[in-house]
SEFISE-245347 format. One line per field, with one value per residue (C-alpha): residue number from 1; x, y, z. Coordinates in Angstrom, 2 decimals, padded with zeros to 5 digits. Layout:
n: NUM|...
x: X|...
y: Y|...
z: Z|...
***
This chain:
n: 1|2|3|4|5|6|7|8|9|10|11|12|13|14|15|16|17|18|19|20|21|22|23|24|25|26|27|28|29|30|31|32|33|34|35|36|37|38|39|40|41|42|43|44|45|46|47|48|49|50|51|52|53|54|55|56|57|58|59|60|61|62|63|64|65|66|67|68|69|70|71|72|73|74|75|76|77|78|79|80|81|82|83|84|85|86|87|88|89|90|91|92|93|94|95|96|97|98|99|100|101|102|103|104|105|106|107|108|109|110|111|112|113|114|115|116|117|118|119|120|121|122|123|124|125|126|127|128|129|130|131|132|133|134|135|136|137|138|139|140|141|142|143|144|145|146|147|148|149|150|151|152|153|154|155|156|157|158|159|160|161|162|163|164|165|166|167|168|169|170|171|172|173|174|175|176|177|178|179|180|181|182|183|184|185|186|187|188|189|190|191|192|193|194|195|196|197|198|199|200|201|202|203|204|205|206|207|208|209|210|211|212|213|214|215|216|217|218|219|220|221|222|223|224|225|226|227|228|229|230|231|232|233|234|235|236|237|238|239|240|241|242|243|244|245|246|247|248|249|250|251|252|253|254|255|256|257|258|259|260|261|262|263|264|265|266|267|268|269|270|271|272|273|274|275|276|277|278|279|280|281|282|283|284|285|286|287|288|289|290|291|292|293|294|295|296|297|298|299|300|301|302|303|304|305|306|307|308|309|310|311|312|313|314|315|316|317|318|319|320|321|322|323|324|325|326|327|328|329|330|331|332|333|334|335|336|337|338|339|340|341|342|343|344|345|346|347|348|349|350|351|352|353|354|355|356|357|358|359|360|361|362|363|364|365|366|367|368|369|370|371|372|373|374|375|376|377|378|379|380|381|382|383|384|385|386|387|388|389|390|391|392|393|394|395|396|397|398|399|400|401|402|403|404|405|406|407|408|409|410|411|412|413|414|415|416|417|418|419|420|421|422|423|424|425|426|427|428|429|430|431|432|433|434|435|436|437|438|439|440|441|442|443|444|445|446|447|448|449|450|451|452|453|454|455|456|457|458|459|460|461|462|463|464|465|466|467|468|469|470|471|472|473|474|475|476|477|478|479|480|481|482|483|484|485|486|487|488|489|490|491|492|493|494|495|496|497|498|499|500|501|502|503|504|505|506|507|508|509|510|511|512|513|514|515|516|517|518|519|520|521|522|523|524|525|526|527|528|529|530|531|532|533|534|535|536|537|538|539|540|541|542|543|544|545|546|547|548|549|550|551|552|553|554|555|556|557
x: -015.24|-015.14|-012.04|-011.38|-010.23|-007.03|-006.60|-004.61|-001.15|000.53|001.02|005.16|005.99|003.28|004.81|007.47|011.06|009.54|006.18|004.05|002.31|004.12|003.43|004.16|004.88|008.44|006.87|004.76|008.29|010.35|007.46|007.64|011.18|011.01|008.63|010.83|013.96|011.97|010.96|014.73|015.61|013.30|013.70|017.34|017.00|014.64|016.90|019.73|017.45|017.65|021.37|020.60|017.03|014.05|013.15|015.73|013.73|012.98|008.96|008.84|011.38|009.89|006.23|007.75|009.01|005.05|003.42|005.93|005.22|001.49|-000.93|-002.56|-006.23|-005.21|-004.13|-007.37|-009.22|-006.88|-007.38|-011.29|-011.64|-009.07|-009.09|-006.20|-005.49|-003.85|-000.35|-001.60|-002.81|000.36|002.62|-000.25|-000.06|004.06|004.11|001.55|003.41|006.52|005.27|004.15|007.22|009.01|006.75|007.25|011.19|011.45|009.52|011.84|014.85|014.22|015.79|018.16|019.38|020.75|017.79|016.20|019.92|019.22|015.25|016.68|019.18|017.00|014.83|017.30|018.54|015.46|014.77|018.44|017.73|014.48|015.86|019.02|017.36|014.33|014.77|016.32|018.05|021.73|024.15|024.09|020.39|020.99|022.57|019.61|018.18|021.67|022.48|019.03|019.19|022.48|020.92|017.78|020.19|021.83|018.57|017.44|020.60|019.88|016.17|016.51|019.50|016.93|014.54|017.66|020.84|023.90|025.25|027.18|030.71|033.48|033.76|037.39|039.48|037.12|039.14|038.17|039.58|036.20|036.18|035.84|032.54|029.95|031.07|031.87|028.38|027.20|029.73|028.40|025.39|025.80|027.86|024.85|022.14|024.80|023.26|019.90|018.96|016.83|016.05|014.56|013.39|015.11|011.24|012.80|015.73|013.77|011.21|013.84|015.69|012.67|011.47|015.40|014.58|011.23|012.95|015.62|012.85|011.03|014.05|015.66|012.39|011.35|014.69|014.56|011.30|012.26|015.87|014.42|012.07|015.89|014.54|011.48|010.80|007.97|009.54|011.66|008.19|006.50|009.74|008.78|006.55|004.88|005.18|002.80|001.20|001.66|-001.65|-004.30|-007.15|-010.46|-013.26|-015.45|-018.95|-021.38|-023.33|-020.01|-020.25|-023.59|-022.40|-023.07|-026.90|-026.87|-025.51|-023.77|-022.53|-018.93|-017.48|-016.43|-012.83|-011.24|-008.77|-005.75|-006.23|-008.97|-007.34|-007.32|-003.76|-003.20|000.84|002.91|005.08|005.19|007.13|006.60|009.79|011.22|013.23|014.62|013.81|017.82|018.53|015.75|016.95|014.30|016.42|015.02|017.26|016.80|014.99|015.73|017.71|019.08|018.60|019.01|018.47|016.19|016.51|013.67|014.38|014.81|011.52|009.89|011.37|009.79|007.42|005.43|003.57|000.17|-002.55|-005.19|-008.58|-008.24|-009.98|-007.93|-009.44|-007.74|-008.12|-008.60|-011.81|-014.91|-018.37|-019.50|-016.45|-014.29|-010.59|-011.81|-010.75|-010.29|-007.64|-006.77|-002.61|000.03|002.84|005.10|003.56|004.60|004.43|006.16|009.74|009.34|009.38|012.42|014.75|013.57|011.86|011.79|009.12|009.49|008.67|005.83|006.17|007.63|009.01|008.57|010.92|009.65|012.84|012.08|012.29|008.72|008.12|005.14|004.33|002.94|001.77|004.24|001.42|-001.24|001.68|002.03|-001.44|-003.35|-003.42|-002.75|-000.95|001.77|004.51|003.36|004.37|001.26|-001.84|-004.99|-002.75|000.59|002.91|002.46|002.17|004.34|002.53|000.64|004.77|006.17|008.78|007.25|004.46|003.28|-000.58|-002.19|-006.17|-007.80|-005.53|-005.92|-002.94|-001.08|-000.01|000.41|000.50|003.95|005.12|007.93|009.17|012.98|013.25|011.56|013.27|011.69|011.13|008.64|006.43|007.60|011.22|009.94|007.11|006.40|005.58|001.70|002.31|004.08|001.15|-001.20|-002.94|-003.32|-000.84|-002.99|-005.55|-007.97|-010.31|-013.59|-016.98|-018.40|-021.00|-021.91|-024.73|-022.99|-026.53|-028.71|-026.23|-026.96|-029.00|-029.90|-033.43|-034.50|-037.85|-040.56|-040.83|-039.19|-035.40|-032.38|-030.59|-027.27|-023.68|-020.83|-020.15|-016.76|-015.71|-012.25|-011.38|-014.61|-017.26|-020.45|-023.14|-026.36|-027.01|-029.88|-031.54|-033.91|-035.82|-036.86|-038.45|-039.68|-038.80|-035.15|-035.48|-032.67|-030.92|-029.53|-026.20|-023.82|-022.35|-019.87|-016.05|-013.84|-013.89|-011.30|-013.29|-016.36|-019.88|-022.49|-025.23|-028.99|-032.43|-035.09|-037.24|-040.46|-039.60|-042.31|-042.29|-040.41|-037.48|-035.84|-033.22|-031.32|-029.37|-027.59|-026.24|-024.19|-023.89|-020.58|-020.59|-019.42|-022.79|-021.66|-023.86|-022.40|-022.64|-024.28|-022.16|-020.21|-016.60|-014.02|-011.02|-008.19|-007.16|-007.93|-010.76|-014.27|-017.46|-021.58|-023.91|-023.94|-027.06|-027.78|-030.65|-032.09|-035.00|-037.67|-039.81
y: -033.90|-031.92|-029.88|-029.80|-026.17|-026.09|-024.23|-021.13|-021.56|-019.59|-016.39|-015.54|-015.03|-017.00|-020.36|-021.00|-022.31|-025.99|-025.37|-024.97|-021.58|-019.30|-019.21|-015.73|-013.35|-012.01|-008.43|-008.29|-010.35|-007.44|-004.66|-006.66|-006.23|-002.39|-002.45|-004.15|-002.69|001.20|-000.40|-001.24|002.02|004.26|001.94|002.20|005.91|005.87|004.06|006.92|009.36|008.17|008.75|012.37|013.49|012.31|015.31|014.03|010.87|011.46|010.86|013.94|016.37|015.54|015.75|018.97|020.76|019.55|021.36|023.94|023.93|023.03|025.98|027.63|026.15|023.16|023.39|024.83|021.95|019.34|020.93|021.08|017.53|015.81|018.73|017.94|014.89|016.42|015.70|011.99|012.15|013.83|011.36|008.19|009.97|010.54|006.51|005.44|007.72|006.02|002.59|003.40|004.68|002.21|-000.27|001.37|001.25|-002.11|-003.72|-001.31|-002.72|-005.72|-004.69|-002.81|-002.51|000.74|002.14|000.96|002.70|006.06|006.02|004.95|007.55|010.43|009.86|009.65|012.45|014.52|013.58|015.24|018.01|018.54|017.67|019.90|022.83|022.91|026.32|024.28|021.87|021.53|019.02|016.33|015.91|015.25|011.59|009.47|009.67|008.68|006.72|004.69|005.01|003.43|000.14|000.18|-000.12|-003.27|-004.52|-004.41|-005.57|-008.83|-009.08|-009.24|-012.09|-014.75|-013.00|-011.76|-013.77|-012.31|-009.45|-010.25|-011.30|-008.81|-010.06|-007.57|-010.75|-012.06|-012.32|-009.39|-010.44|-010.19|-013.61|-014.07|-011.46|-014.45|-016.84|-013.53|-012.21|-016.10|-016.07|-012.73|-014.04|-017.22|-015.29|-012.49|-015.43|-016.80|-019.44|-019.40|-022.32|-020.56|-017.80|-019.70|-017.98|-019.05|-018.28|-020.15|-017.98|-014.78|-015.35|-016.22|-013.39|-011.25|-012.36|-011.21|-007.85|-007.47|-008.60|-006.18|-003.05|-003.90|-004.30|-001.17|000.90|-000.36|000.16|003.65|004.42|002.94|004.82|007.98|007.99|008.84|012.98|012.65|015.47|013.49|012.67|016.03|018.17|016.03|016.78|020.46|021.75|025.08|028.57|030.11|033.07|036.68|037.28|034.10|033.69|035.32|032.40|030.70|032.12|029.53|027.55|028.55|025.69|024.73|021.71|020.44|020.71|020.58|017.45|018.04|021.30|022.31|022.46|025.68|024.59|022.29|019.52|019.74|015.99|017.56|021.06|021.63|021.53|022.60|023.79|022.64|020.41|016.54|015.51|017.71|019.43|018.45|020.85|020.07|022.13|022.62|023.09|026.12|029.69|032.57|034.92|038.85|040.69|043.08|046.78|046.43|048.80|045.79|042.37|039.56|035.47|033.94|030.56|028.48|029.27|033.13|032.85|030.55|032.90|036.27|037.52|039.49|036.04|035.74|033.12|033.96|032.22|032.49|031.10|030.31|029.76|029.23|030.69|028.26|027.58|027.40|028.53|026.32|024.28|023.40|025.02|026.64|026.32|027.63|026.81|028.33|029.65|030.64|032.62|036.06|039.60|039.80|043.67|043.93|041.88|043.63|047.04|045.52|044.97|048.45|047.87|050.82|052.75|052.13|048.51|047.50|043.88|040.59|037.98|034.92|031.93|028.22|026.07|024.07|027.21|028.32|032.01|034.27|037.68|039.24|043.43|044.62|046.95|043.89|042.46|045.53|046.86|043.65|043.07|039.29|038.34|036.59|034.41|030.94|027.50|026.69|025.35|024.13|023.84|021.68|022.29|023.02|019.83|018.97|019.44|022.75|024.30|023.20|024.63|027.99|029.53|032.89|033.65|037.18|037.14|038.38|037.51|034.58|031.75|032.68|036.12|035.45|031.88|030.77|027.69|026.24|029.75|030.39|033.91|037.26|039.58|043.42|044.51|045.89|044.48|046.12|044.34|040.52|038.35|035.44|032.24|032.44|036.01|035.09|032.58|035.19|035.38|039.20|040.47|041.54|038.76|039.84|037.13|037.84|037.77|034.30|031.41|028.54|025.88|022.56|020.78|018.98|017.74|018.63|015.99|013.55|012.70|013.29|012.80|015.91|018.37|020.21|019.91|022.81|024.45|025.63|026.09|028.99|032.35|034.33|038.19|038.18|041.41|042.57|039.88|038.60|040.48|038.48|035.27|034.90|031.52|032.00|028.32|028.19|031.92|032.49|035.68|035.80|034.39|035.40|033.16|032.40|033.20|031.48|033.45|036.36|034.54|037.43|039.61|036.98|033.43|032.05|032.21|029.37|029.51|027.62|028.33|025.75|024.87|022.89|021.04|020.16|017.02|017.88|019.27|022.24|025.17|026.54|029.38|031.40|034.98|036.45|040.41|041.74|043.74|046.62|046.55|044.65|042.03|039.10|039.69|037.51|037.92|034.85|034.43|031.67|031.44|032.63|035.48|036.79|034.49|033.59|034.69|034.46|032.73|029.35|027.60|023.42|021.40|019.29|016.14|015.06|012.51
z: -053.64|-050.19|-049.07|-045.97|-044.61|-042.88|-039.29|-039.97|-039.79|-037.02|-036.33|-036.64|-032.74|-031.52|-031.00|-028.28|-029.62|-029.01|-031.72|-028.81|-027.50|-026.13|-022.12|-021.38|-024.09|-023.99|-024.16|-020.91|-018.93|-020.06|-018.79|-015.57|-015.51|-015.97|-013.15|-010.59|-011.65|-010.45|-007.27|-006.62|-007.89|-005.21|-002.32|-002.33|-002.84|000.19|002.15|001.21|002.17|005.34|005.36|004.06|004.84|003.87|001.93|-000.37|-001.42|-005.26|-004.79|-002.20|-004.23|-007.88|-005.90|-004.72|-008.11|-009.15|-006.70|-007.57|-011.58|-011.44|-012.65|-009.70|-011.46|-011.33|-007.67|-006.27|-008.49|-006.37|-003.40|-003.80|-004.87|-002.45|000.47|002.79|000.96|-001.76|-001.38|-000.46|-004.06|-005.58|-004.41|-005.54|-008.49|-009.15|-008.08|-010.70|-013.60|-012.44|-012.76|-016.28|-017.49|-015.89|-017.61|-021.25|-020.55|-020.04|-022.54|-024.85|-023.61|-024.99|-027.94|-026.59|-023.03|-023.82|-024.13|-020.29|-019.15|-020.72|-018.75|-015.39|-015.68|-017.16|-013.62|-011.64|-012.79|-012.63|-009.39|-008.79|-010.08|-008.24|-005.05|-005.29|-006.90|-003.73|-002.14|001.00|-001.17|-001.60|-004.15|-000.79|-002.08|-005.48|-004.01|-003.07|-006.59|-007.94|-005.91|-006.68|-010.27|-010.58|-008.43|-010.32|-013.71|-012.22|-011.13|-014.73|-016.27|-014.22|-015.01|-018.53|-019.03|-018.44|-021.20|-023.78|-022.69|-021.61|-023.79|-026.25|-026.71|-028.00|-031.13|-032.00|-032.32|-035.27|-038.56|-040.69|-044.05|-046.61|-047.55|-043.65|-043.65|-043.63|-040.62|-038.99|-038.87|-038.00|-035.19|-034.04|-033.62|-031.65|-029.32|-028.88|-028.23|-025.35|-022.94|-025.14|-027.09|-030.21|-028.10|-025.60|-022.32|-019.23|-017.01|-013.83|-013.42|-014.65|-011.99|-009.13|-010.17|-009.62|-006.26|-005.25|-006.93|-005.13|-001.90|-002.14|-003.12|-000.07|002.55|001.14|000.90|004.43|005.87|004.62|005.95|009.50|009.29|008.16|011.40|012.79|012.14|013.73|016.97|018.20|021.37|021.67|021.10|024.11|026.04|026.40|028.94|027.81|029.76|031.31|029.72|031.09|029.54|029.12|027.03|028.73|030.75|028.04|029.38|030.60|027.21|025.41|022.95|021.44|019.86|022.89|022.32|018.39|016.94|013.86|014.56|014.16|017.73|018.95|019.09|016.63|018.64|016.96|015.00|013.39|012.24|008.36|007.22|003.51|002.79|-000.07|002.21|001.31|003.81|006.82|008.12|011.20|013.75|016.97|019.96|020.83|017.15|016.06|015.76|014.77|012.70|012.28|009.14|006.65|007.78|011.04|013.73|015.40|014.15|015.66|015.51|018.77|020.26|021.37|024.54|024.23|023.17|025.96|028.96|028.02|030.21|027.51|026.46|025.11|024.79|022.42|020.96|017.00|014.09|010.78|007.49|004.34|001.14|-001.08|001.22|-001.19|-000.32|002.56|002.99|006.30|005.71|008.75|012.20|015.40|018.55|021.57|020.59|022.56|021.87|021.56|020.56|017.42|017.11|020.04|018.48|015.51|017.18|020.11|017.33|015.17|012.39|009.53|008.83|005.30|005.50|003.97|003.82|006.16|004.09|006.40|005.50|006.55|006.91|003.81|001.86|001.82|001.41|002.90|002.14|005.39|005.55|007.90|008.85|010.12|011.74|013.97|014.61|014.82|018.93|018.83|015.86|017.71|016.95|018.37|019.63|021.55|020.04|022.67|025.53|023.59|021.63|017.91|016.43|013.93|010.84|011.80|012.51|015.22|017.09|015.58|013.28|012.74|013.76|012.53|013.21|010.00|007.25|004.91|006.09|002.65|003.95|007.61|009.09|007.92|009.43|010.88|010.80|010.60|009.63|009.43|006.81|006.77|003.33|001.35|-001.58|-004.46|-003.52|-003.09|-004.55|-002.26|-003.55|-003.49|-004.90|-007.65|-008.65|-009.25|-005.72|-004.31|-002.37|000.43|002.13|004.57|005.84|003.67|006.10|006.10|007.11|006.64|007.46|009.38|009.82|008.87|005.93|002.56|-000.23|003.12|003.82|007.14|008.97|008.85|011.94|014.27|013.56|013.87|011.03|012.81|011.55|012.06|010.76|011.16|010.65|012.18|014.12|013.92|015.18|014.26|015.28|013.17|011.44|009.30|007.30|004.51|003.80|-000.08|-000.63|003.01|005.05|006.39|010.01|012.62|013.98|017.75|018.50|020.96|023.84|022.17|023.22|020.83|018.00|016.17|016.99|014.85|016.51|016.27|015.20|015.67|014.33|014.76|012.21|011.08|008.07|005.80|004.16|000.73|-001.10|000.57|-000.23|002.86|002.68|005.61|005.69|008.29|009.49|011.04|014.13|011.89|009.95|006.70|005.33|003.65|000.04|-002.39|-004.92|-006.15|-006.34|-006.85|-004.29|-006.40|-006.20|-002.83|-001.13|-001.81|-001.28|-001.53|000.50|001.15|000.34|000.64|-000.35|001.88|001.64|003.96|004.10
***
């Protein structure tokens, strides 16, 4: 007798109400509902932020909070990995985490809709708190997150109806006698099922509702971003005419820029669009020129405020060529650039307002609440320190601090280059720790002597033969006297330097070299005009800047 093996019975929940296979698992549709509800919430929040301000957007507010709370080691990793795109990576990461949270909340809401409501409320509360408590925030900034959360809850409930049926009808009118308990329980089950037949999914209604939710998210979010452009100050900036400096920058000597002759060498001046940008602002502050005020207070005999017109109309304006570098710059990194800056001498402004001799620190505040602690002595004694409003012949780009920023040659930006500057408070280092000092960075940040190789590029094969090794070196306030290059274990060879321009600007260097076939290790070191030789002791950027020689390996064929 032959035994015929029967196919296994379908697992519970594997079939639809008609006995056939399920076409779409309910839990995945629930997850999709959560994702769409989150999209509606964010879209409506962006639209509301168009009425309040771009910085009140929950994505921006939460991103700003994450930057503040992130350990310095993680920030350094982000800058080293993503460079100037670190904030883009943060926003993308925030959106990804939000999407994952929404997927989970949506799936869980199939069991109990209150889970979705609470989940969206929690997310809205986080955004509202982050927006309201940021340094330049207020209670009004919490509105977009709360309005967005409300819209998200409505969307989620609408999306869940085709998956779970309408909410149960009230049953308080049903009889309560003990003998009727079974009848009551059955009636409750029927009422809870609503319009569904044996738990059937209304897929058509779900996808129609999903399309509507997606449309609301796109229209609200896109419209919000479009309306937020009303805060943009690009037109106001382009309408400004910079004043002429009383003390213009010196003329460049002939052949000052060796990049005209050496392919791959960094140019002497960095175009504004290519100038590095490292700051904590996810939403770039927008300050209209007519509304600008710079306030001086604290340890001054005569504290006062300046409008942008007050600064433009001064008769002591200076124009200077200065190289800036970020303290987060790795050995050989690209977080450095040179520009021709126009502005007001910082020392003159401080003195004319009677700054106290007892002040050791200037707490510089940005319109977005950032604080930068600057040594008062440097602000007074560094000749070319300025309140800058011009960069390479045009008003400051918005992302680089428009309308006014601080520039102090010889100091890393985290202790000197406050962008979107609106307040200078004269105080002491003992009285206040600025943003970066609170996070463990050194209170004083003099720029270290540095050099780097720009060309040839590392680990790129090129034909053997004569080729230029070239790069830049800087020692602000002192200038570069010599640059040397070592190939493999050969003796150090002195490179040709570009014509001297200013002690505050980097110098280009070039060394023609006859390459043999094979792999070669190239190393560079610089010597400052005061005799200091660049150290080969390697140090990470934290807490006061990187040090060490830049080396790269190249391959010739």
